[in-house]
C-alpha beads as a LAMMPS data file, in Angstrom:
LAMMPS data file: protein, C-alpha beads

105 atoms
104 bonds

1 atom types
1 bond types

-500.0 500.0 xlo xhi
-500.0 500.0 ylo yhi
-500.0 500.0 zlo zhi

Masses

1 110.0

Atoms # bond

1 1 1 -233.181 357.053 38.450
2 1 1 -232.593 353.829 40.338
3 1 1 -235.151 353.421 43.089
4 1 1 -235.645 350.715 45.733
5 1 1 -232.676 348.660 44.512
6 1 1 -229.420 347.712 46.204
7 1 1 -227.007 350.656 46.015
8 1 1 -229.829 353.004 44.895
9 1 1 -229.744 356.456 46.486
10 1 1 -233.551 356.878 46.344
11 1 1 -236.016 354.650 48.187
12 1 1 -239.749 354.826 48.709
13 1 1 -240.755 354.221 52.321
14 1 1 -244.157 354.310 54.008
15 1 1 -243.444 357.883 55.150
16 1 1 -242.412 359.250 51.732
17 1 1 -239.165 359.406 49.735
18 1 1 -235.855 358.616 51.427
19 1 1 -232.739 360.128 49.843
20 1 1 -229.559 358.470 51.091
21 1 1 -227.189 361.045 52.453
22 1 1 -224.492 362.015 51.828
23 1 1 -224.299 359.672 48.794
24 1 1 -227.002 361.286 46.661
25 1 1 -225.453 364.735 47.130
26 1 1 -221.951 363.438 46.444
27 1 1 -223.182 361.797 43.229
28 1 1 -224.850 365.018 42.113
29 1 1 -221.765 367.114 42.879
30 1 1 -219.454 364.768 40.982
31 1 1 -221.755 364.860 37.936
32 1 1 -221.544 368.657 37.670
33 1 1 -219.264 370.162 35.057
34 1 1 -218.051 372.656 37.644
35 1 1 -215.909 370.281 39.727
36 1 1 -215.734 372.886 42.463
37 1 1 -219.296 372.022 43.441
38 1 1 -219.288 370.870 47.038
39 1 1 -221.810 368.182 47.990
40 1 1 -222.241 369.634 51.494
41 1 1 -223.292 373.016 50.109
42 1 1 -225.817 371.298 47.833
43 1 1 -227.269 369.410 50.789
44 1 1 -227.499 372.669 52.779
45 1 1 -229.418 374.335 49.938
46 1 1 -231.890 371.445 49.835
47 1 1 -232.348 371.500 53.609
48 1 1 -232.960 375.275 53.586
49 1 1 -236.059 374.643 51.464
50 1 1 -237.611 372.900 54.505
51 1 1 -239.205 370.231 52.340
52 1 1 -237.874 367.454 54.546
53 1 1 -239.104 365.765 57.700
54 1 1 -237.088 365.851 60.906
55 1 1 -236.562 363.119 63.467
56 1 1 -238.055 363.213 66.984
57 1 1 -235.098 365.299 68.186
58 1 1 -235.403 367.834 65.363
59 1 1 -232.439 366.509 63.373
60 1 1 -232.433 366.657 59.559
61 1 1 -231.072 363.134 59.040
62 1 1 -233.242 360.126 59.857
63 1 1 -231.951 356.594 60.341
64 1 1 -233.444 353.550 58.609
65 1 1 -232.645 349.876 58.962
66 1 1 -232.096 347.943 55.734
67 1 1 -232.669 344.203 55.958
68 1 1 -232.262 341.703 53.167
69 1 1 -231.055 338.140 53.050
70 1 1 -228.631 337.642 55.918
71 1 1 -227.516 341.281 55.946
72 1 1 -228.612 344.297 57.925
73 1 1 -227.344 347.878 57.857
74 1 1 -228.280 351.333 59.065
75 1 1 -228.535 354.146 56.524
76 1 1 -228.949 357.903 56.906
77 1 1 -231.608 359.608 54.828
78 1 1 -233.205 362.947 54.141
79 1 1 -236.939 362.187 54.148
80 1 1 -239.503 364.011 52.030
81 1 1 -243.136 363.261 52.850
82 1 1 -244.203 364.767 49.518
83 1 1 -243.438 362.244 46.737
84 1 1 -243.937 364.820 43.970
85 1 1 -240.798 366.690 45.094
86 1 1 -238.775 363.825 43.626
87 1 1 -241.118 362.199 41.112
88 1 1 -243.094 365.196 39.840
89 1 1 -246.279 363.914 38.225
90 1 1 -244.907 360.405 37.632
91 1 1 -246.272 357.470 39.563
92 1 1 -243.667 356.471 42.177
93 1 1 -242.835 352.835 42.888
94 1 1 -244.326 351.105 45.904
95 1 1 -242.569 351.269 49.264
96 1 1 -239.384 349.260 49.689
97 1 1 -240.249 346.442 52.128
98 1 1 -236.590 346.127 53.190
99 1 1 -236.383 349.578 54.824
100 1 1 -237.813 350.392 58.215
101 1 1 -237.491 353.587 60.193
102 1 1 -235.571 353.078 63.413
103 1 1 -237.824 353.694 66.415
104 1 1 -237.361 357.037 68.090
105 1 1 -236.245 358.667 64.854

Bonds

1 1 1 2
2 1 2 3
3 1 3 4
4 1 4 5
5 1 5 6
6 1 6 7
7 1 7 8
8 1 8 9
9 1 9 10
10 1 10 11
11 1 11 12
12 1 12 13
13 1 13 14
14 1 14 15
15 1 15 16
16 1 16 17
17 1 17 18
18 1 18 19
19 1 19 20
20 1 20 21
21 1 21 22
22 1 22 23
23 1 23 24
24 1 24 25
25 1 25 26
26 1 26 27
27 1 27 28
28 1 28 29
29 1 29 30
30 1 30 31
31 1 31 32
32 1 32 33
33 1 33 34
34 1 34 35
35 1 35 36
36 1 36 37
37 1 37 38
38 1 38 39
39 1 39 40
40 1 40 41
41 1 41 42
42 1 42 43
43 1 43 44
44 1 44 45
45 1 45 46
46 1 46 47
47 1 47 48
48 1 48 49
49 1 49 50
50 1 50 51
51 1 51 52
52 1 52 53
53 1 53 54
54 1 54 55
55 1 55 56
56 1 56 57
57 1 57 58
58 1 58 59
59 1 59 60
60 1 60 61
61 1 61 62
62 1 62 63
63 1 63 64
64 1 64 65
65 1 65 66
66 1 66 67
67 1 67 68
68 1 68 69
69 1 69 70
70 1 70 71
71 1 71 72
72 1 72 73
73 1 73 74
74 1 74 75
75 1 75 76
76 1 76 77
77 1 77 78
78 1 78 79
79 1 79 80
80 1 80 81
81 1 81 82
82 1 82 83
83 1 83 84
84 1 84 85
85 1 85 86
86 1 86 87
87 1 87 88
88 1 88 89
89 1 89 90
90 1 90 91
91 1 91 92
92 1 92 93
93 1 93 94
94 1 94 95
95 1 95 96
96 1 96 97
97 1 97 98
98 1 98 99
99 1 99 100
100 1 100 101
101 1 101 102
102 1 102 103
103 1 103 104
104 1 104 105
């Protein structure tokens, strides 16, 4: 699994694991043999587990700023504080220094 790289869907941040949405769910849905799998329904199932953090307004999606070189962009993520939900017993990489949570989120 690509982590902390450009175009990666998984990033380690100081607060936990950031899964880029909707991209990670779209990728998973397209990889399923049952092409009828809908990425939005997969995301809903994950959110129903209540493993994720919410922003200050109670929303499921949290915004992060990505900065690198001369570029800057805002991404939407589902944030898990618990690293083992994604990495199991494996040692996760260190936090990506190019991602910062947008204040108020």
